[in-house]
C-alpha positions, 0 to 999 in steps of 0.5 A: 773752874778749869779753862783751856783757851786756844787762840792763833787759828785762822786762814793761811795759804799752803806753805804758810805758818801759824802759831797756836797758843793754849792758855790754861787756868789750871793749878799745877799746870807743870804736872800736866802732859799737854797735847794738841788734837785736831778734828777735820769734818767727817773724821775722828779726832786725832792726836797731833803732838804731845809734850810731857811734864818733863818736856818730852815730845811726840808727834803724829807722823804727818806733822813731823818736821813741820810742827813743834810743840812747846810749853811755858810753865811760868805762863801756863801756856802750851804752843804749837808752831805749825810750818809748811802748812798743807790743805790736809792740816785744815781742822779744828785744833783742840788743846788737852791737859792730862794728869793721872785721871784728870783730863780737860779740853779746850773749845778749839780753834779753827785752822784753814789752809787754802789758797 
């Protein structure tokens, strides 16, 4: 059974940093494009960052220069380093794995940015 397990969320002050991890029990992990999405209360889920199986990355404009997505294929894990966090980054962050027509989601980890 495929599982994506996110961790690393929490409460942080504005300007602080967090590192999210997503551990995937996924055969052929290196073939998958991995992504982080987020959903704030009352808002739609949005793509935050994505990394292809070849390592190419893209980010939503609001996090460019502050967030970095990376992957470790040997550990079947994808990371999201979040720096200079802002209150508007507060959301439930989800990990996503996509390969052709197969897509999987984690349960999410809460990030709250507040003083």
